[in-house]
N, C-alpha and C positions, 0 to 999 in steps of 0.2 A: 504494500500500500504506500502510495507516495506521501510525502510529508504534507503536501497541500491538502490531502483528504483527511488528515488528522487534526486539522485546525479546529479549535473550539469556537464558541460563540463570540469571543472577543478578537478573533483573528490570530491567536497565538497557538502554536503547536503544543500538544500535551506535554511533550518532553521539555519544552521551554518553561512552561508553567511549573512543572515539577522541579526543574533545576533552580528556578527562582525561589521556590518554597524551601528546598533543601539548603540553599545558600543562607537563607534567614535562620532556619532551625539550627544548622551547624554553627553559624556565627554566634547565635545566642547561647548555645550550649558551651562553646569555647570560652565565652566571657565568664561563665559560671565556674569553670575549672580553675582550681588554684594550683597551677603548675608553671614554673618559670619558662619551660620550653614552649608552651603555647600561649603565654601571656600577651605577646605582641604579634600574634598571628591574625591576619585578616583574610577572610574568604573572599576572593575576588570574583569567582565564577564557578558554576557547577554545570557540567554538560552530562546529560542523561542519554543513554543509547535508546534506540527505537523500541527495544524489547523491555525497557525499564528494569534491566537487570544489573546494569553497571553505571556508576556515576563517577565522573572525573571531577575531583574537587581541586580547583586552582586556588592557591593562597599566596600571600605575600607576607613578609616579615622584615623586621629591621635588618637582621643580620644575613638573611638568605643562607642559613647554615643547615647542614644535614641533620643536626640534632633536633631542629624544629620539626622536620619530617618524621623523625623517630618518635617525637613527642606526640604527634598526631596519631600515629599508628598505635601508640600505647593506650590512647583513649578511644580506640575504635569501637569497643563494645558499648561504652557510654553514649557515644554519638549515634550509633545505630538504634539504641533503645529510645533516645530522644526523638529520632526520626519516626520510628514506629508509633510512638505515643502521640506526638504532635501532628504528624502527617496523616494519621489514621490510615496507615498502609498495612496490608496483609503481608506483603513481601517487601523488605527493605533492599534497595539495590546495593550491590557490593561497592564499597568506596575505594577509590584510588586517589591518593594525594599527590599533587604535582605542584612544584614551584611555578608560579605564573611566568610564562616565557616573556610576556610583554614587559614585565618589571625588570627582568634581567637585560632585555634588549635596551630598555630605557636607561638603565644604569650604565651599560656599555657605551651607549651614545654619549652620555654625559662625560664619561671618562675620556672618550676620543675628543670631544669638544674642548675639554680642559687641556689636554695635551696639545691640541692645535693652537689654542690660545697662548699657551706658554711658549711654544716654538715660534709663533708669530711675533710675540713680544720680543723675543731674543733676536729674531731676524730683523725686525724693525729697528731695534736699538743699535745694530751693527751696520745699518744701511746709511748711505751718505745723507739721505733726507732727514735722518734723525739727529745729525750733528748740529750743534748750535750754530746759528747764523752769525757770521762776523760782521761787524759794522763796516759797511762799505763807504760810509761818509768819512772823509778826512777832515780833520780840524784845522 
């Protein structure tokens, strides 16, 4: 069945609506967990497959460390229970946690721009245009 045929009354596919609900439920539950590894984790997106059996949970965090990923998997059972309870679901999709690739790309672009700016400043400082102008007027 095409994705177009799965659209609900508001024009959103069921998987999109479920992904949005899961993002809210998981984000809310993470705020309740008292664990340093998940304290600064933000769920940025959730993609649910068409069979509703697997959900990819994209997240961002300040450090982008693998420990944050391990912390999420440590609390998998609690997150699945919250989804089942709040989402009124008979079968909770399997969760897969992934660091948001957009965040890493954005961080990398920022690093490149900083490098270019630093190199540009050095190149400009050594160019003849950057030398102080001498007074051409004679007294």
